[in-house]
Backbone as CSV, one residue per row, in Angstrom:
resi,resn,N_x,N_y,N_z,CA_x,CA_y,CA_z,C_x,C_y,C_z
1,MET,207.275,-24.274,24.280,208.251,-25.156,23.645,207.588,-25.900,22.497
2,LYS,208.104,-25.715,21.301,207.597,-26.437,20.145,208.249,-27.810,20.108
3,VAL,207.427,-28.844,20.147,207.946,-30.211,20.222,207.624,-30.948,18.930
4,SER,208.678,-31.302,18.199,208.486,-32.080,16.976,209.374,-33.311,16.939
5,LYS,210.367,-33.363,17.847,211.311,-34.478,17.855,211.599,-34.876,19.302
6,ILE,211.209,-36.094,19.683,211.317,-36.558,21.066,212.108,-37.855,21.127
7,ALA,212.969,-37.960,22.133,213.675,-39.215,22.413,213.076,-39.839,23.667
8,ILE,212.807,-41.140,23.595,212.297,-41.878,24.751,213.404,-42.802,25.245
9,ILE,213.741,-42.660,26.534,214.751,-43.527,27.135,214.086,-44.321,28.247
10,SER,214.095,-45.631,28.127,213.487,-46.484,29.154,214.553,-47.352,29.814
11,LYS,214.234,-47.818,30.992,215.185,-48.642,31.740,215.410,-49.961,31.022
12,GLU,216.686,-50.256,30.772,217.028,-51.479,30.044,216.665,-52.718,30.869
13,GLY,216.135,-53.729,30.202,215.819,-54.994,30.846,214.615,-54.947,31.765
14,HIS,213.834,-53.872,31.702,212.668,-53.715,32.570,211.418,-53.799,31.695
15,GLY,210.710,-54.912,31.786,209.580,-55.169,30.905,208.493,-54.117,30.990
16,GLU,208.134,-53.715,32.208,207.067,-52.725,32.367,207.462,-51.393,31.752
17,ALA,208.721,-50.979,31.974,209.193,-49.710,31.409,209.141,-49.743,29.888
18,LYS,209.509,-50.875,29.304,209.488,-50.985,27.841,208.069,-50.873,27.306
19,GLU,207.123,-51.530,27.960,205.734,-51.473,27.493,205.175,-50.062,27.607
20,ILE,205.498,-49.374,28.691,205.035,-47.990,28.857,205.676,-47.095,27.800
21,ALA,206.963,-47.312,27.531,207.653,-46.533,26.504,207.020,-46.751,25.136
22,ARG,206.616,-47.982,24.849,205.949,-48.278,23.570,204.602,-47.552,23.480
23,ASP,203.863,-47.523,24.589,202.586,-46.811,24.606,202.794,-45.319,24.354
24,ILE,203.823,-44.759,24.976,204.119,-43.336,24.791,204.508,-43.060,23.335
25,ALA,205.354,-43.936,22.785,205.783,-43.770,21.391,204.595,-43.808,20.434
26,GLU,203.669,-44.727,20.669,202.492,-44.850,19.811,201.653,-43.579,19.852
27,LEU,201.528,-43.031,21.056,200.758,-41.799,21.233,201.430,-40.630,20.512
28,LEU,202.741,-40.539,20.626,203.487,-39.451,19.978,203.426,-39.563,18.455
29,LEU,203.588,-40.783,17.957,203.537,-40.989,16.503,202.179,-40.592,15.936
30,SER,201.117,-40.884,16.684,199.766,-40.532,16.222,199.562,-39.021,16.156
31,ASP,200.393,-38.279,16.910,200.339,-36.811,16.886,201.320,-36.219,15.881
32,GLY,201.983,-37.074,15.092,202.892,-36.598,14.064,204.252,-36.181,14.567
33,ILE,204.622,-36.651,15.763,205.907,-36.296,16.349,206.943,-37.351,15.994
34,SER,208.132,-36.915,15.628,209.229,-37.826,15.318,209.763,-38.425,16.623
35,VAL,209.915,-39.752,16.662,210.291,-40.443,17.898,211.538,-41.297,17.670
36,SER,212.482,-41.186,18.597,213.649,-42.068,18.647,213.676,-42.709,20.023
37,SER,214.353,-43.841,20.148,214.333,-44.530,21.438,215.659,-45.187,21.761
38,PHE,215.872,-45.324,23.060,216.935,-46.171,23.591,216.401,-46.795,24.880
39,PRO,216.511,-48.125,25.021,216.927,-49.105,24.011,215.866,-49.250,22.919
40,ASP,216.139,-50.126,21.981,215.273,-50.311,20.821,213.890,-50.797,21.260
41,LEU,212.836,-50.092,20.820,211.470,-50.493,21.129,210.887,-51.425,20.077
42,HIS,211.644,-51.620,18.989,211.209,-52.511,17.901,209.817,-52.137,17.417
43,MET,209.663,-50.837,17.081,208.385,-50.331,16.579,208.589,-49.643,15.232
44,LYS,207.671,-49.874,14.344,207.706,-49.196,13.063,207.537,-47.696,13.275
45,GLY,208.404,-46.924,12.653,208.329,-45.470,12.771,209.154,-44.888,13.887
46,VAL,209.727,-45.744,14.741,210.561,-45.277,15.853,212.027,-45.590,15.541
47,ASP,212.844,-44.562,15.468,214.269,-44.752,15.193,214.985,-45.253,16.442
48,HIS,215.878,-46.199,16.277,216.678,-46.708,17.390,217.985,-45.926,17.477
49,VAL,218.272,-45.410,18.670,219.525,-44.701,18.924,220.456,-45.654,19.657
50,ARG,221.686,-45.757,19.222,222.595,-46.782,19.749,223.042,-46.526,21.184
51,THR,223.199,-45.258,21.559,223.648,-44.946,22.920,222.903,-43.728,23.449
52,VAL,222.830,-43.621,24.768,222.225,-42.443,25.398,223.058,-41.206,25.084
53,THR,224.381,-41.360,25.055,225.268,-40.236,24.750,224.940,-39.634,23.394
54,GLU,224.568,-40.484,22.447,224.217,-40.017,21.100,222.992,-39.105,21.142
55,ILE,222.058,-39.397,22.044,220.877,-38.540,22.194,221.293,-37.159,22.677
56,GLY,222.208,-37.118,23.630,222.663,-35.839,24.168,223.331,-34.958,23.139
57,LYS,223.883,-35.577,22.110,224.583,-34.812,21.070,223.678,-34.448,19.905
58,SER,222.432,-34.902,19.939,221.501,-34.646,18.841,220.536,-33.523,19.208
59,LYS,219.767,-33.076,18.205,218.867,-31.942,18.409,217.437,-32.423,18.667
60,PHE,217.233,-32.925,19.873,215.883,-33.304,20.292,215.256,-32.147,21.051
61,ASP,213.939,-32.027,20.953,213.225,-30.978,21.692,212.958,-31.396,23.130
62,LEU,212.848,-32.716,23.335,212.469,-33.231,24.646,212.956,-34.665,24.790
63,VAL,213.374,-35.018,25.990,213.686,-36.406,26.324,212.664,-36.878,27.347
64,VAL,212.026,-38.000,27.074,211.095,-38.620,28.029,211.789,-39.839,28.618
65,THR,211.984,-39.834,29.936,212.587,-40.990,30.598,211.493,-41.824,31.251
66,VAL,211.612,-43.133,31.135,210.646,-44.055,31.730,211.443,-44.983,32.639
67,SER,211.473,-44.649,33.938,212.383,-45.359,34.836,212.159,-44.915,36.272
68,GLY,213.009,-45.424,37.171,213.059,-44.952,38.548,214.132,-43.892,38.698
69,ASP,214.320,-43.403,39.927,215.265,-42.319,40.180,216.709,-42.698,39.851
70,GLY,217.097,-43.917,40.181,218.478,-44.328,39.945,218.841,-44.267,38.473
71,THR,217.918,-44.700,37.622,218.162,-44.659,36.186,218.185,-43.220,35.680
72,ILE,217.349,-42.358,36.248,217.358,-40.944,35.862,218.723,-40.332,36.150
73,LEU,219.281,-40.605,37.325,220.606,-40.082,37.665,221.649,-40.559,36.667
74,ARG,221.587,-41.833,36.314,222.561,-42.393,35.367,222.386,-41.786,33.975
75,LEU,221.149,-41.630,33.546,220.885,-41.085,32.220,221.347,-39.640,32.114
76,LEU,221.151,-38.864,33.164,221.569,-37.464,33.129,223.083,-37.337,32.994
77,ARG,223.820,-38.255,33.615,225.285,-38.219,33.454,225.663,-38.536,32.013
78,LEU,224.982,-39.479,31.400,225.303,-39.872,30.032,224.837,-38.834,29.016
79,LEU,223.666,-38.254,29.253,223.160,-37.231,28.340,224.042,-35.991,28.371
80,ASP,224.285,-35.494,29.577,225.115,-34.309,29.798,224.781,-33.211,28.786
81,SER,223.498,-32.849,28.723,223.062,-31.839,27.764,222.011,-30.953,28.430
82,THR,221.570,-29.950,27.684,220.540,-29.048,28.201,219.174,-29.340,27.577
83,ILE,218.990,-30.557,27.053,217.677,-30.951,26.532,216.724,-31.147,27.715
84,PRO,215.547,-30.518,27.719,214.605,-30.717,28.828,214.175,-32.175,28.943
85,CYS,213.999,-32.629,30.181,213.609,-34.015,30.456,212.250,-34.057,31.139
86,LEU,211.374,-34.896,30.619,210.109,-35.207,31.278,210.254,-36.621,31.822
87,CYS,210.210,-36.755,33.137,210.519,-38.034,33.775,209.242,-38.736,34.223
88,VAL,209.052,-39.945,33.706,207.896,-40.775,34.041,208.367,-41.842,35.025
89,ASN,207.748,-41.900,36.185,208.203,-42.820,37.229,207.677,-44.232,37.008
90,VAL,208.604,-45.187,36.993,208.246,-46.604,36.903,209.107,-47.368,37.901
91,GLY,208.476,-48.012,38.848,209.173,-48.938,39.726,210.088,-48.323,40.760
92,GLY,209.869,-47.059,41.128,210.728,-46.447,42.139,209.948,-45.471,43.000
93,ARG,210.671,-44.755,43.852,210.014,-43.790,44.744,209.564,-42.545,43.978
94,GLY,210.240,-42.245,42.892,209.806,-41.129,42.061,210.099,-39.766,42.648
95,ILE,211.221,-39.612,43.353,211.570,-38.321,43.937,211.862,-37.301,42.845
96,LEU,212.524,-37.734,41.779,212.891,-36.828,40.692,211.837,-36.760,39.589
97,ALA,211.003,-37.782,39.493,210.046,-37.874,38.381,208.927,-36.845,38.533
98,GLU,208.292,-36.545,37.404,207.211,-35.558,37.409,205.839,-36.206,37.323
99,ILE,205.715,-37.301,36.567,204.399,-37.897,36.355,204.448,-39.416,36.488
100,LYS,203.272,-40.003,36.624,203.106,-41.452,36.588,202.688,-41.852,35.168
101,PRO,202.819,-43.129,34.838,202.518,-43.549,33.464,201.122,-43.169,32.976
102,ASP,200.122,-43.191,33.859,198.762,-42.879,33.415,198.525,-41.382,33.205
103,GLN,199.563,-40.556,33.422,199.431,-39.107,33.249,200.099,-38.601,31.969
104,ILE,200.560,-39.511,31.119,201.326,-39.083,29.953,200.474,-38.248,28.989
105,LYS,199.205,-38.626,28.772,198.352,-37.837,27.885,198.154,-36.429,28.443
106,PHE,197.929,-36.353,29.741,197.800,-35.062,30.413,199.058,-34.226,30.200
107,ALA,200.234,-34.841,30.343,201.500,-34.116,30.233,201.718,-33.592,28.819
108,LEU,201.460,-34.433,27.832,201.661,-34.008,26.441,200.696,-32.888,26.070
109,ARG,199.468,-32.951,26.582,198.507,-31.882,26.317,198.974,-30.566,26.941
110,LYS,199.502,-30.646,28.167,200.008,-29.452,28.845,201.167,-28.827,28.073
111,ILE,202.051,-29.668,27.545,203.174,-29.157,26.766,202.679,-28.493,25.489
112,GLU,201.698,-29.141,24.831,201.131,-28.592,23.604,200.472,-27.248,23.862
113,GLU,199.848,-27.100,25.052,199.163,-25.848,25.408,200.109,-24.834,26.029
114,ASP,201.378,-25.178,26.101,202.394,-24.299,26.695,202.111,-24.023,28.175
115,ASP,201.494,-25.013,28.838,201.134,-24.876,30.250,202.077,-25.732,31.107
116,TYR,203.285,-25.294,31.231,204.310,-26.007,31.997,205.407,-25.008,32.341
117,HIS,206.365,-25.421,33.125,207.532,-24.577,33.357,208.788,-25.431,33.389
118,ILE,209.892,-24.773,33.187,211.196,-25.432,33.158,211.901,-25.213,34.490
119,GLU,212.421,-26.300,35.042,213.154,-26.219,36.301,214.616,-26.605,36.055
120,ARG,215.511,-25.741,36.491,216.945,-25.994,36.357,217.511,-26.426,37.701
121,ARG,218.361,-27.428,37.686,219.003,-27.894,38.900,220.529,-27.934,38.721
122,LEU,221.210,-27.320,39.652,222.672,-27.294,39.655,223.248,-28.703,39.713
123,ARG,224.369,-28.900,39.025,225.088,-30.169,39.100,226.536,-29.915,39.517
124,ILE,227.173,-30.968,39.994,228.541,-30.879,40.512,229.494,-31.520,39.508
125,SER,230.587,-30.831,39.232,231.582,-31.334,38.279,232.858,-31.709,39.034
126,PRO,233.128,-33.015,39.238,234.362,-33.444,39.918,235.480,-33.727,38.906
127,SER,236.720,-33.592,39.367,237.870,-33.896,38.511,239.078,-34.193,39.389
128,PHE,240.078,-34.839,38.810,241.355,-35.019,39.486,242.448,-35.160,38.437
129,GLU,243.603,-34.589,38.736,244.759,-34.642,37.838,244.363,-34.306,36.397
130,ASN,243.574,-33.242,36.241,243.113,-32.767,34.929,242.218,-33.762,34.199
131,LYS,241.707,-34.766,34.908,240.772,-35.714,34.320,239.360,-35.367,34.765
132,GLN,238.512,-35.035,33.803,237.137,-34.665,34.117,236.300,-35.915,34.353
133,LEU,235.549,-35.927,35.450,234.677,-37.048,35.777,233.232,-36.693,35.425
134,PRO,232.339,-37.683,35.333,230.939,-37.389,35.003,230.299,-36.482,36.054
135,PRO,229.366,-35.628,35.652,228.721,-34.719,36.593,227.749,-35.443,37.520
136,ALA,227.561,-34.884,38.697,226.641,-35.456,39.686,225.459,-34.524,39.880
137,LEU,224.260,-35.067,39.855,223.078,-34.275,40.187,222.859,-34.254,41.694
138,ASN,223.098,-35.366,42.368,222.884,-35.450,43.811,224.129,-35.121,44.632
139,GLU,225.146,-35.988,44.511,226.320,-35.777,45.360,227.523,-36.567,44.871
140,VAL,228.666,-36.167,45.397,229.896,-36.936,45.215,230.404,-37.306,46.604
141,LEU,230.622,-38.595,46.812,231.136,-39.115,48.078,232.621,-39.416,47.929
142,ILE,233.404,-38.918,48.884,234.816,-39.280,48.960,234.991,-40.039,50.273
143,THR,235.447,-41.268,50.177,235.511,-42.091,51.381,236.780,-42.927,51.405
144,ARG,237.184,-43.356,52.589,238.414,-44.134,52.721,238.252,-45.514,52.080
145,ARG,239.337,-46.005,51.491,239.326,-47.342,50.913,239.643,-48.399,51.959
146,SER,240.518,-48.055,52.887,240.919,-49.013,53.919,240.051,-48.844,55.155
147,LEU,239.474,-49.944,55.646,238.646,-49.874,56.848,239.475,-49.726,58.116
148,SER,240.770,-49.950,58.006,241.629,-49.900,59.202,242.422,-48.600,59.322
149,LYS,242.250,-47.683,58.352,242.990,-46.415,58.384,242.028,-45.252,58.164
150,THR,242.057,-44.292,59.071,241.211,-43.108,58.947,242.029,-41.976,58.337
151,PRO,241.672,-41.538,57.134,242.492,-40.528,56.449,242.429,-39.158,57.114
152,LEU,243.495,-38.415,56.935,243.499,-36.990,57.260,243.127,-36.257,55.974
153,PHE,241.971,-35.609,55.987,241.499,-34.872,54.812,241.975,-33.429,54.890
154,THR,242.528,-32.943,53.801,242.855,-31.534,53.658,241.823,-30.920,52.725
155,ILE,241.098,-29.908,53.208,240.000,-29.294,52.464,240.376,-27.855,52.151
156,ASP,240.539,-27.566,50.866,240.919,-26.231,50.402,239.683,-25.573,49.793
157,LEU,239.187,-24.513,50.438,237.954,-23.863,50.006,238.191,-22.722,49.025
158,ASP,239.401,-22.637,48.481,239.689,-21.721,47.372,239.624,-20.245,47.769
159,HIS,239.627,-19.956,49.044,239.659,-18.565,49.495,240.845,-18.361,50.434
160,GLY,241.844,-19.220,50.297,242.951,-19.177,51.240,242.598,-19.826,52.556
161,THR,241.452,-20.532,52.598,240.995,-21.205,53.817,241.191,-22.709,53.666
162,ILE,241.976,-23.280,54.551,242.268,-24.714,54.495,241.963,-25.337,55.850
163,PHE,241.244,-26.454,55.829,240.962,-27.220,57.035,241.589,-28.597,56.900
164,SER,242.064,-29.138,58.018,242.575,-30.506,58.057,241.794,-31.266,59.115
165,GLN,241.133,-32.345,58.698,240.288,-33.118,59.595,240.461,-34.600,59.325
166,ARG,240.561,-35.378,60.396,240.637,-36.832,60.254,239.216,-37.393,60.341
167,MET,238.798,-38.101,59.300,237.420,-38.610,59.245,237.318,-39.715,58.211
168,ASP,236.163,-40.372,58.188,235.947,-41.483,57.261,235.729,-41.012,55.832
169,GLY,235.101,-39.861,55.681,234.803,-39.404,54.332,234.157,-38.039,54.325
170,LEU,233.784,-37.611,53.115,233.203,-36.291,52.920,232.199,-36.371,51.773
171,LEU,231.062,-35.707,51.938,230.039,-35.635,50.888,229.939,-34.208,50.375
172,ILE,230.030,-34.048,49.065,229.765,-32.761,48.437,228.423,-32.904,47.734
173,SER,227.409,-32.178,48.215,226.044,-32.376,47.728,225.489,-31.115,47.088
174,SER,224.578,-31.315,46.147,223.806,-30.221,45.555,222.510,-30.063,46.345
175,PRO,221.749,-28.989,46.105,220.430,-28.896,46.741,219.526,-30.079,46.393
176,THR,219.606,-30.592,45.161,218.798,-31.761,44.802,219.175,-32.959,45.655
177,GLY,220.469,-33.114,45.928,220.954,-34.230,46.732,220.789,-34.054,48.221
178,SER,220.246,-32.906,48.647,220.127,-32.666,50.088,219.105,-33.573,50.754
179,THR,218.237,-34.217,49.962,217.309,-35.191,50.543,217.752,-36.621,50.221
180,GLY,218.984,-36.756,49.769,219.519,-38.073,49.444,220.487,-38.563,50.503
181,HIS,221.700,-38.922,50.058,222.701,-39.505,50.937,223.053,-38.568,52.095
182,SER,223.235,-37.283,51.792,223.652,-36.343,52.841,222.587,-36.177,53.916
183,TYR,221.323,-36.337,53.527,220.220,-36.214,54.492,220.340,-37.274,55.587
184,SER,220.808,-38.463,55.198,220.951,-39.547,56.177,222.093,-39.275,57.161
185,TYR,222.985,-38.343,56.805,224.072,-37.961,57.714,223.757,-36.691,58.487
186,GLY,222.516,-36.222,58.389,222.095,-35.093,59.208,222.273,-33.730,58.582
187,SER,222.604,-33.664,57.288,222.729,-32.348,56.672,221.338,-31.772,56.416
188,PRO,221.202,-30.446,56.314,219.881,-29.828,56.190,219.297,-29.978,54.799
189,PHE,217.983,-29.799,54.708,217.332,-29.713,53.405,217.675,-28.369,52.781
190,LEU,218.047,-28.395,51.502,218.360,-27.163,50.771,217.294,-26.929,49.708
191,GLU,216.725,-25.758,49.691,215.736,-25.402,48.696,216.350,-25.562,47.298
192,GLY,215.617,-26.221,46.404,216.201,-26.733,45.176,216.756,-25.715,44.209
193,SER,216.313,-24.455,44.284,216.792,-23.461,43.323,218.069,-22.765,43.792
194,LEU,218.531,-23.087,44.998,219.731,-22.436,45.521,220.964,-22.824,44.727
195,GLU,221.884,-21.898,44.588,223.164,-22.146,43.918,224.220,-22.328,45.009
196,VAL,224.196,-23.499,45.659,225.120,-23.770,46.761,225.542,-25.234,46.740
197,PHE,226.652,-25.504,47.420,227.080,-26.858,47.741,226.908,-27.061,49.241
198,ALA,226.635,-28.297,49.642,226.680,-28.689,51.045,227.849,-29.655,51.222
199,MET,228.722,-29.355,52.146,229.867,-30.215,52.418,229.653,-30.869,53.782
200,THR,229.422,-32.177,53.772,229.030,-32.901,54.978,230.120,-33.888,55.388
201,PRO,230.693,-33.742,56.589,231.701,-34.708,57.055,231.056,-36.032,57.449
202,ILE,231.782,-37.119,57.238,231.310,-38.449,57.619,232.267,-39.030,58.651
203,GLY,231.763,-39.260,59.837,232.565,-39.866,60.902,233.802,-39.081,61.276
204,PRO,233.717,-37.745,61.464,234.912,-36.998,61.855,235.329,-37.337,63.288
205,ILE,236.630,-37.441,63.528,237.114,-37.712,64.882,236.818,-36.525,65.795
206,ASN,237.020,-35.316,65.282,236.608,-34.105,66.000,235.386,-33.540,65.298
207,LYS,234.362,-33.220,66.068,233.100,-32.766,65.473,233.358,-31.587,64.538
208,PHE,232.840,-31.712,63.319,233.062,-30.701,62.283,231.718,-30.390,61.635
209,PRO,231.403,-29.120,61.382,230.055,-28.779,60.908,229.837,-29.082,59.435
210,VAL,228.558,-29.195,59.081,228.172,-29.161,57.671,228.378,-27.731,57.182
211,ILE,229.023,-27.577,56.034,229.294,-26.246,55.492,228.449,-26.039,54.239
212,ILE,227.652,-24.963,54.231,226.876,-24.575,53.061,227.589,-23.379,52.438
213,MET,227.925,-23.489,51.160,228.732,-22.440,50.545,228.389,-22.287,49.069
214,PRO,228.662,-21.108,48.496,228.474,-20.944,47.043,229.345,-21.949,46.308
215,PRO,228.947,-22.309,45.082,229.662,-23.374,44.372,230.991,-22.918,43.770
216,ALA,231.854,-22.357,44.630,233.216,-22.046,44.211,234.014,-23.345,44.169
217,LYS,235.211,-23.275,43.635,236.023,-24.479,43.523,236.436,-24.991,44.898
218,ILE,236.278,-26.289,45.108,236.698,-26.965,46.339,237.721,-28.028,45.950
219,ARG,238.768,-28.152,46.751,239.747,-29.218,46.526,239.882,-30.039,47.806
220,VAL,239.910,-31.371,47.649,239.987,-32.281,48.794,241.108,-33.284,48.552
221,LEU,241.926,-33.479,49.564,243.049,-34.418,49.476,243.062,-35.298,50.714
222,GLY,243.393,-36.570,50.546,243.523,-37.486,51.680,244.921,-38.064,51.723
223,ASN,245.416,-38.313,52.928,246.778,-38.861,53.022,246.809,-40.379,52.848
224,TYR,245.630,-41.005,52.691,245.532,-42.407,52.276,244.699,-42.472,51.005
225,SER,244.747,-43.592,50.315,243.967,-43.735,49.083,242.470,-43.663,49.396
226,LEU,241.717,-43.126,48.445,240.295,-42.868,48.642,239.475,-43.449,47.499
227,SER,238.183,-43.607,47.739,237.226,-43.934,46.682,236.338,-42.722,46.443
228,VAL,236.068,-42.442,45.180,235.168,-41.358,44.800,233.941,-41.990,44.145
229,VAL,232.752,-41.694,44.691,231.507,-42.301,44.200,230.563,-41.188,43.756
230,ILE,230.137,-41.249,42.495,229.296,-40.207,41.911,227.842,-40.678,41.895
231,ASP,227.000,-39.950,42.597,225.563,-40.268,42.680,225.307,-41.717,43.096
232,GLY,226.186,-42.269,43.919,226.002,-43.622,44.430,226.149,-44.711,43.388
233,GLN,226.700,-44.374,42.210,226.701,-45.338,41.105,228.074,-45.519,40.466
234,ASP,228.700,-44.444,40.049,230.017,-44.530,39.414,231.095,-44.389,40.480
235,ALA,232.009,-45.357,40.547,233.049,-45.332,41.578,234.422,-45.500,40.943
236,LEU,235.396,-44.802,41.517,236.781,-44.988,41.092,237.687,-44.731,42.287
237,ASN,238.909,-45.233,42.202,239.876,-45.099,43.291,240.891,-44.004,42.982
238,ILE,241.268,-43.286,44.032,242.216,-42.179,43.929,243.402,-42.472,44.841
239,ASP,244.606,-42.292,44.337,245.795,-42.521,45.153,245.896,-41.493,46.265
240,ALA,246.652,-41.852,47.304,246.908,-40.926,48.407,247.561,-39.655,47.887
241,ASP,247.283,-38.553,48.596,247.900,-37.251,48.295,247.579,-36.762,46.882
242,THR,246.358,-37.071,46.427,245.878,-36.599,45.128,244.659,-35.706,45.356
243,TYR,244.712,-34.489,44.860,243.581,-33.582,45.021,242.423,-33.979,44.100
244,VAL,241.225,-33.990,44.677,239.988,-34.109,43.915,239.318,-32.739,43.963
245,SER,238.965,-32.210,42.801,238.403,-30.862,42.724,236.917,-30.909,42.379
246,PHE,236.192,-29.899,42.855,234.755,-29.806,42.611,234.407,-28.371,42.234
247,LYS,233.536,-28.245,41.243,233.010,-26.934,40.873,231.611,-27.123,40.299
248,LYS,230.929,-26.035,40.037,229.602,-26.100,39.416,229.757,-26.539,37.963
249,HIS,228.959,-27.534,37.573,228.983,-28.000,36.189,228.399,-26.916,35.288
250,ASP,228.909,-26.819,34.077,228.467,-25.738,33.191,227.107,-25.999,32.561
251,LYS,226.549,-27.208,32.726,225.226,-27.519,32.200,224.325,-27.974,33.340
252,ASP,223.283,-27.206,33.621,222.301,-27.626,34.622,221.483,-28.801,34.091
253,ALA,220.929,-29.591,35.011,219.898,-30.556,34.635,218.593,-29.778,34.460
254,ILE,217.856,-30.075,33.386,216.644,-29.311,33.074,215.451,-30.265,33.026
255,PHE,214.426,-29.938,33.816,213.241,-30.787,33.920,211.993,-30.016,33.490
256,VAL,211.066,-30.737,32.865,209.741,-30.186,32.570,208.855,-30.453,33.774
257,ARG,208.222,-29.387,34.274,207.374,-29.500,35.467,205.992,-28.913,35.181
258,PHE,204.993,-29.456,35.900,203.625,-28.968,35.765,203.083,-28.405,37.077
259,ASP,203.541,-28.947,38.203,203.053,-28.412,39.473,203.977,-27.298,39.947
260,ARG,203.644,-26.712,41.067,204.423,-25.597,41.583,205.152,-25.944,42.873
261,ALA,205.304,-27.244,43.146,206.084,-27.641,44.317,207.522,-27.173,44.158
262,GLY,207.982,-27.166,42.891,209.260,-26.585,42.527,210.406,-27.010,43.426
263,PRO,211.057,-26.039,44.069,212.245,-26.340,44.855,211.991,-27.200,46.088
264,PHE,210.714,-27.399,46.444,210.389,-28.216,47.611,209.844,-29.590,47.225
265,ARG,209.971,-29.962,45.939,209.332,-31.193,45.469,209.889,-32.420,46.150
266,GLN,211.193,-32.431,46.509,211.733,-33.622,47.150,211.018,-33.903,48.472
267,LEU,210.768,-32.843,49.243,210.067,-33.025,50.521,208.649,-33.558,50.286
268,LYS,207.985,-33.008,49.267,206.637,-33.466,48.945,206.675,-34.953,48.546
269,ASN,207.620,-35.310,47.673,207.686,-36.684,47.168,208.190,-37.661,48.215
270,LEU,208.833,-37.158,49.264,209.243,-38.019,50.365,208.118,-38.267,51.350
271,GLY,206.984,-37.569,51.151,205.831,-37.823,51.981,205.556,-36.758,53.026
272,PHE,206.355,-35.684,53.057,206.115,-34.601,54.015,204.944,-33.760,53.550
273,ARG,204.013,-33.504,54.464,202.817,-32.717,54.120,202.644,-31.563,55.107
């Protein structure tokens, strides 16, 4: 990968992330690389980009994120592009990140020497009533809004197969999200390169299995109003008897990697040895 134009995105309002981003920018500028940033790093030679979305629409060779996992999830929804991301972990568990701040010189040298690989991760595209919602890298949660009413969920698996189950909610997860929210509900770990969805019931009145299936279109309807939560961050309310649809997003999340943990990196980063 020839790198001549890089965008640095750091966590807003986080002093340490900003200082690390400034150090990275200084290093890149000294190598003759064009640098843009969000938020503004207030550095000579570094262009300020007004929004993360603007970066996704521009022709950058690489995006360097300086943040924790939660910010990475949010940035990927806003970027919604196929620009490779090198994620530097600051202030979090670093499940998605590739390097620590003191490894940035090592990482840039590896990229310059073409000693890296690209990892693609499937994302989930939710929608309702022809309204497209932001893509999820981890999962989409559909849950009841009322604590006193347990919805009857109708699940249409797009093969003429329909299930009706009364439960608190449903999680549609990607392999990346299999070590996230769905893991806490007992769903299995999914190897990261798999092209599958995991559908995990939450609090079903009658025991219902976790379903692992190819990412064909799924439609879910509840007879009471529901909340839809994307990657634990973006939430909206859906009226009763409204189908929420899920399919594979047309743009994978793309990460720059140096080790070969690959599809098992979440287990490694969670501390499993």
